[in-house]
N, C-alpha and C positions, 0 to 999 in steps of 0.2 A: 469512463475511460474510452469507450468506443466513440463517443461524440467528439472527444478531444482528438483522438487518433484520426477520425474522419476530416476534421477541420485542419489539423496541423501536419498530417501525413506520418505521425509517430505518436507514441504514448508520451505522457508528460514525463519530464525527469523527476526522479524521486525528490530532488532538492533544488530549490531556486538558489543559485549562488550569486554573491555580489561580484563586482568587477575585480575585486582582489582575491576571489576564490572562497570567501567566507560563506558558510552555509547560512541562509537567511530564513527560508520559509519551506513548508512541506508541499508536496504534490497535491494535497488535499485543497490548498488555496487555489491552485491552478484549475482545479475541476469546478470551482464555484459557478462560472458562467454556464456550465453544462448541467447544473443542478438548479436552474432557475434562481440563481443567487448572484446575478451580475451586479446588482447594486452594492452588495457586500463586497464582492471582488474589487470593484472600483474604489472602495474606501481603503483598501490595503495599500501601503507604501511598499512596493515590491523591491525597493532598494534598501529596506531596513530589515533588521532581524525580527523574528516572530515575537520577541519579548521587548521590542523597543516600546518607548512610552506610548506612541500612537497605535502600533499594531496590537499591543497587549490589551488595549481597550476593546478590541473587536472579538476577543476570546468568548465573552458571553453570548455572542450571536452565532455560535456553532450551529450549523444546519442539522436538523434532526437525523438526516441520513448517516451521520457519523456517530450517533448515539446507539446504544444497544437496541436492537430491533424488538426485543421482548419487553421494552418499557422500563427495564431496570436502570439503575444508574451506575456510574463508574466510581471508584474510590475517591477521586478528586473531581471537582466540577470542571466542565469544558474539556474533558479528555476523551479519548477514543481508543478502542481496542483494535480498530481496523488499520492495519499496517501492511507494508509491502516488504518483500525480501530484496535486499540490495547487496550486489556483489557479483563476482565472476560467475557467469552462466545464468544468473537470476533474470527475471523479467525487467528488473530495474538495475542496469549496469552502466556505469559511465555517467557523463554529465548531460548527454542528450537522451531524449527518449528513444526507445527502440521501435522498429516497425514490425507489425505482425508477419507480413509476407516474407521479408528478407531475414529477419532476426529470430524467428521461432521455428527452426526446422523440426522440432519435436511436435509442433502443432499447438495452437492456442488452447485447444480443448484438453491438453495434457499438462498445462502449465498454470501454476497458481499466479494470479495477479494480486489479489488482496486476501489477506487472512485475518482471522481473529487472534490477535496475539495474547499472551498470558498476562501482559502488563499494559495498562493504558498509558497513553502519552498525551500532552496537550495537542489539540487537533491541528494547530498551525505550526508546531515545532517540527523542524526537519530531522526527525528521529524515527527510524524504522528498524527492521530486523536484519542485522548483518548476516550475510551468507558466504561461505567459502567451503570448498571441499574438505579442508582439514579442520574447520571450526565445528564445535558442538552445535546441535540444533537448539534454537531458543525455545523457551516454554511457549506453548500455544494453547489457546482456549481460556479466555477469561470469563466467559459467561455461563457456559453449560458444563456440568461435571462430565468428564469422560470423553468430551468431543470438542471440536471447534468447526467454525464455518470457513469455507474457502470459496472465493469467487475465481473462477477459471478464466483463462484468456478468451474463451468463446462466449462469456457472459453467463454461463451456467453457475449455479451455487451448489456446493456439495457439503454435506456433514461428514466430517472425517474423525474417526476415533483417535484419541490421543495415544492409544497404544498401537497405532499403524506401524508397520515395519519402517525402520529408519531408511532403508534403501528405497522404499516406495515414496516416502516423503521427499527425499533428496531428488528423486526422479521428477516429482511434481514441481519442485522448486525450480529446477533447471529447465531452460527453454531450448537448450542445444546440446544436451548430453548424449543424445542418441540412445538412451535407455529404452528398452522394450519392457514396459512394466504391466503387470496385471494388478488391478486395483484389489487391495485387501480391505477396502472400505466402500 
């Protein structure tokens, strides 16, 4: 994420959209050149959906970084638990990626970038965790009982108990809510 931000001046968008606005591919595809996977990135047809005949053939080449780090497997092949929150106030809002300095007044170290979701998705599919102040929080933690991993905007990784207070989780999801939160994890 930081390499992408350094090169492009912003985070990747959560979704690669087609000219007509159709969601095509995940942010995970955009990160490939920063994960020493430029050859794989170049094979994607960025103007086709993740499940087009061509792009679907690339699913089995999922980079290991999107696999569970403990060596376990996901319920379906070529899926990942690693997802981002998308929505008002989250680190991934709108069609363009956000900028750390301008768009994260709460501070990157206080904001979730990537979390371990409760359900795995195909790694190229533009599907992540919807967030909104009135929406219920999605289930988190698909790998370890009682906790989930979260990569913060500063690059640190934290283990978060699933029973953390909802207010604390919402504060960590938002980048600009102005919450002063004390970690209960």
